[in-house]
N, C-alpha and C positions, 0 to 999 in steps of 0.2 A: 784226348788230354784228360781223361777221367782219372782222378786220384784213387789210390787203393787204401785210403784212410778217411776217417770222418773229421778228426781234429785238423784245424787249418794252421798254416805257418805264416807268420808275419815277419818279414825280413827288412831290416833297416838299410837304406842306401847311404853310401859315403864314398870316400876316395878309392876304396877297393873295387868299386864297380862304376867306372867313369863314363861308360858309353852304353848304347843300346844293346850291343852284343853281349856284354857282361850281365846286363839285367835279364836278357833272355835266358842266359845260362842259369841264373838264379831261379827263374820261373820253372824251367824244365827240370831243375834239381828238386823242386817241390814248393817254392814260395807261392802263396796264394794272394797275399796282400803286401804292398810295399809301404814302408814308413819313411817319411821325409822329416828329419829332425830340424825344426826351425831354429834351434839354438846354433846350428852350424850352416844354415842355408840362407843365402840372400834370395830375394824375390826372383831374380833372373835365374839363379841356379834351380830354384824350385820349379819354375816354369819349364826349364830345360828337362828336368827329371820327369815331369808329368808328360811332356811330349814324347820322351823316350819310352815310358811305360805304355802309353797309348799306342805307340808304333808296334811294340811287342804284342800288345793285346790284339791288334789287327792282324799281325802275322800268324799268331798261334790260334786265333779264332775262339778265344775264351775270355770272359769278362775278368778283369783284374781290379782289385780294390786298391785305393790309395788313401793313406792316412797321413795327415799333417799334424805333427806333434808340436804344440806351442811350448815355448820356453818357460813361460810363467815368471813370477817375480824371483830374481836371483839376489839373495841377500849376501852382502860381502863386507868384510872389514875395510877400513881405509888403508893408508900406507904408513910404513914405519921409517923413521929417520935413517936407520941402517939396513933397511930392507926386510929384516926379520929380528925376532927376539925369542929367547928361551924363557918360558914361564915355569917357575918352580911350584911344586905342590904346596898348598897352604898360603901362597902369596896373594896379596890383593891386586886386582887388575881392574882398571876403570874403562868402560865403554862410554864415550861421550859425544857431544855435538860439535866439538872443537875440531876444525879441519887441519890443524897443525899436525905434521907427521908425528907418529907415536914412538914410544920407547917401552922399556920393560914394565912401566907402571900404568900406561894408558894407551888407547888408540881411538881414532875417530870411527864412529859407526854412522855411515852416511844414510841412515834410515830413521828419520824422526818418528815415524809411525811405530818402529820397534821400541825405541826408548820410552815412548808414552804408554806402551802396552806391557812392558816388563814389570814384574812384581817380585818382592822378596820370595825366595824359594824356587823361582823358575830356573831351569837349566838353559845354558847357552852352549851349543856345540860348535866347534870350529874345525874346519877341514875334515868333514865327514866323521866327526866325533873323535878325532885323534886327540884333541884338547877339549876338556870339559870344564865349564865354569858354572858356579851357582850364584845367583843374584842375592846380595845381602841387603843393599839399599837401592832404591830406585826413585828417580825424579823424571820430569819430562826432558831434562837435558843430559842426564848421565845415569849410569848404573854401576854401582860398586859391586864387584864380584870376588868370589874366592876361587882359586884354582883347585879343582878337585882331581883332575887328571892332567899331569904336567906334560909339556911338550913344546915344540917349536911353532910359532905363529909367524906368518909372513904377509907381505902385501896382498890385498884383495882376496884373501882366503874366504871360502864360503862359510856362512853362518846358518845354523839350524836351530829352531826354537820349538822343542817338543811340547812344552807346557803353555805356550803363549798363542792365543788367537789374535792374529794381526788384523786390525780393522781396515783392511784394504782389499780390493778385488783381486781375484786370481789372475785377472787380465791386466797386463801392463800396456802402455801405449804401443810398444813394439808388438805385443801380441795382437792388439786390435788391427794394426797395420798388416801383420802377417796373415791374420784370419781373413781379412777382406781380399787380400791378394790370392790366398789359397782358394777361397770360394769362387772368385772370378776365374781361376784357372781350372776349376772343375774337379776338386778333390771330393772324396766320398765320405770320409770320416775325419773328425777333428778330435784330437786328444788334448784334454785340458789338464795342465800340470798344477800341482800344489793346491788341489781343491780342499777347502776347509768347511764349506757349508753348501747347502742346496742352491742358495742364491747365486753362487759362482757359476753353476751349471746353467741355471735359468738365463743368466745374462748372455752366455754364449749361444744357447738355443735360440734366443730372441734375435741375435745377429744372424745366425744361420738361416732362420726362417724356412727350414725344410730343404735348403740347398745341400746340406750335408748333415750327417748324424753326429751326435756328440758323445764321446767316450770320456768318462771321468777317471782320472788316474788316482788311485787310492795310495797315497804315500805320506800322509800326515796323520798324527794321532788325533788331531781335531776332526778329521774326516771320519775316523772310526767312531767317535762319539755320536755323530749324526749320520751314520752309515745307511740306515734304513731310508732316511729322507733323500739322501744323495742317490741311492740306487733307484729309488722310485722315479726320480725326475730324469735320470740319465738314460741314454739310448743303449749304452754299453759300459762296461767297467774294465779297468786294467789294474791288476795287482802289481804295482810298481815296487818290487821288493827291495831295490837298492836304497832309495831314500827312506822307505818304511823301516828298513833294518838299521838305519842310522839314528832315526828319531825315536824308535821303540826298542825295547830289549829284543835281541836277535831271536831268542827262544820263543817269542810270541808270534813271529811272522808265519811259520808253517800253519799254525792254527787259524790265523786270520785268512791265509790263503784259502784254506778249506771252507771257512765260513763264507767268504765272499763268493767263491766259486759256486757253492751249493745254493746260496740265497739268490744269486743272479740266475741260476738255472730255474729255480722255483718261479722267479718273476718273468722268465722267458727273455732275459736280456743277455746278449753275448758277453763273455768274460775272457780276457786275455791274461795269461800268466807271463810275466816279463822280468828281465834283468838277471844276468850272469848264469843263464841256463847252460851254455856251453863255453864259459869264459876262457877256459884253457885253450880253446881252439883259435883264439886270436893269434897265438904263436905256435900252436901244435896241430898236426894233421889229425890227431885223434883226441877225443875227450877223456876226462877222468871217469872212473866207474861211478863216482858219486854224482857227477853231472848227468850221466845217463839215467841214473836212478831218479834224479830231480825232474828231468823231462818226463820220464815214465809216470811219476806220481801225478803230474799235472794232467796227463792223458787219462790215467785211471780215474781221476776225479771228474772227468767229463768237461774240462775246460774247452771253450770253443776254439781257442787258438793259443799257440805258444810262440814267443817272440825272441828273435835274435837282435842284439844291439850292435856293439862293436865287433862281434864275431863276423857279421856279414858286411858291416859298414867300413871297417878299417883293418880287419884282421888279414893275416897272410893266407887264410884258407876259407874264403867266403863260400865257395861252391861246396866244399867238403862239409862245412858247418850245416848248410841247408840240407844236403843229402843225408848227413848223419841224423839230423832231427827227423827227417822223413822216414828213415829206416827204423828208428826207435819207435815212432808213432805207429807204423805199420805192424811192428812186432807186438807191441802192447795190445793193439786192437785184435790181434789174432789169438792172444792168450785166453785160455779158458776161464780165467778169473775175471777178465775185463767185463764181460757181459753181466756177470753176477753183481759186480760192484756198481755198474751203471744202473742196472735195474733196481738195485737196493736203494738208490737215491731218488727214486721217482716220488714226486709230490702229488698231492691231490689236485685235480684240475680246478681252475676258477669256475665259478657258476655262470659261465657264458656259453652260448651256443657254439661259438668258434672253438673254445677249449674242449668242449664235450666232443665235438666232431674230430678234433685232432687226436684225442685219446682213443676214440672209436676206430679211427683209421689205423692207428698203431696196433691196436688189439686185433683187428680183422687181418691186417697185413701179416702179423706174426703168427696168428692162428692158422691161416691158410697158406703160409709160406709164399706170399706174393713177392715178386721180384723188385718192386719199387713202389714208393708212395709218390705220386705225381701231384704236385700242388700248383694250380693256376693262381698266380698272385700278382697283383698290380703294385701294391705298396710294399710287399715283402712280409707283411704281418702273418699271412698264412704259413709261409715258410718258417718263420720264427716260431710260431705256435707248435708246428710239427717237430721242429728241431728240439724244442723244450722237452719233448717226450723221449728223446734219444732212442728212436726205434731201431730195431734190428735191420730192416730193409733200408737201402739208401733213399735219400730224398732228392727228387728231381723237381726243381722249381721252374715253371714256365712263366715268363713275364714279358709284357710288351715294352717295358722300360729298361733301357740299358743302365740307368742309375740304380734301379732296384737290383739288377743282376750283380753289379759291382759291389753294392753294399752287402749282399748275401755271400760274397766271396769270403767274408770273415766268419760266417755262421757254421756251426758244427753240422757236418753231414750233408750240407746243401750243395748240389751241383746245379747251377743256374744256367738256363738257356733262354736266349732272347728270341721271341716269336710273337707275331701279331696276336691280339686277343681273340679268344674263341667267338665264333659267330652265333653258335647255338650249342645245345647239349650234345648233339651227334658230332659236330666238329670238335668239341672239347675232348670227347673220348677218342675219336679217330686220330687227332694230331698228338694227343698224349701218348697213345700206343706207338705211333710212328717214330716219335722223338725218343721214346724209351728204347726202341729197337736200334735206331741209328746211333744213339749215344752209348750203346753197349750195356744197357741195364736189363733188357729182357729180349728173349728170342721169340720167334713165331711159336704160338701155342701156349706160351706162358702168360700169366696174368699180372696185372698191376692194379692198384687202387688209386682212384683219382679224387682229389679234394678240390672244390671250387666254390665260388660264390655266385649266386644268380640274383639280380641281373649281372652279367659279366662286366668287368671293368669298374665295379663299385668297391672301393677300398674297405676292408674290414667286414665284408658281407659273406664270410665263409659259412655256407649252409647246405652243402651237398657232398655226398660220398657216393662213388660208383665204382664197381669192379668191372674190369674190361679185359678181354683176351687180345693179345697182340696177334695180328693177322700176318699171313705170309706176304 
């Protein structure tokens, strides 16, 4: 089940794949990690999904990652007397604390924390930016706005606040309940929605306590302001282009995608590019040429993973969407320009022994045309460090921990295999060569380079490089 590409595919589950058989088809088509959207999943549904994925994992004999995506705070309008109203450009419209059904002049905003945070000049976007308001006056109980972009507003439409930092946690009571249930069920990654500040991520990491890794979704302008701090504390990043493109000018999103992707790679943190990658395949068996180019751009940039949302969860062609993304990625990585782009983005290593060894292993492997870099890794950090270098040879990660193998399913170029820890240096080299052979990375007579830490089983102790011949 070795993939013929380095970038990973993250596929969202939903009504289009209701059973174990359909999930197995997605995996065989190319999905490496499955996303469970907690906005649409009860705890029972989530547990059923996890059981199905683990059954597929056992059948195919490969570790599969599971990501639980928390809903985050959903900000919505109250209700209108007639269900909806048309707002004219230049009109005054009030958002207030009065729960009485609204009309063409006002509506309830059932979020006191927003009313107290709004200031004159702030923008208020309704229904993914279809209607745009500008705050003229603001008190703790109401905000008087001017309609800048006219349109129809209706009951419970979503509200976005690109200029306002809301003084609340990114975790709602529902999210806390969902997170505890997901951790108990054995998920590998947690995606945190609507991150505004590094403290949001720290709160989730404290709850996870190492039971799962935390991915910060970058989809708020406030997160961009403190991006370096958020990236530093997160275990991984997601460029959530949908909401980011609502709250920021659309033309800024491609540049931000590149900035986040490259910074994450420099830090050695996995980065996922998400939202509308093959959107037309929800209803069509083939994507648009622009969508193909969009996926290709993310692969050329060296993203760790590309994600499918509704395409795989609720579309008419979920298997075709995954296989199409798989083919695009394979073709891009075969392109002669790809390696030049990837190599051109290499950053200087951190001044640590582990990073120096990762760079040395890449250089030796490429200079000698070795068939694989084999990394013995307990925590996964050695695999991550080598993946940061985006080497030409494939990365084979050997770990005694199934949790580590599943987490590495998201990481660029890493093929993880679960095996007991090495007993000594000879066992380390012998089993690395045997597994490289059995997994199809190297034949008898070919060489691999092995990276490990001594004493074995000590997390973060990468301190050894060895070249070994694969025996017959």
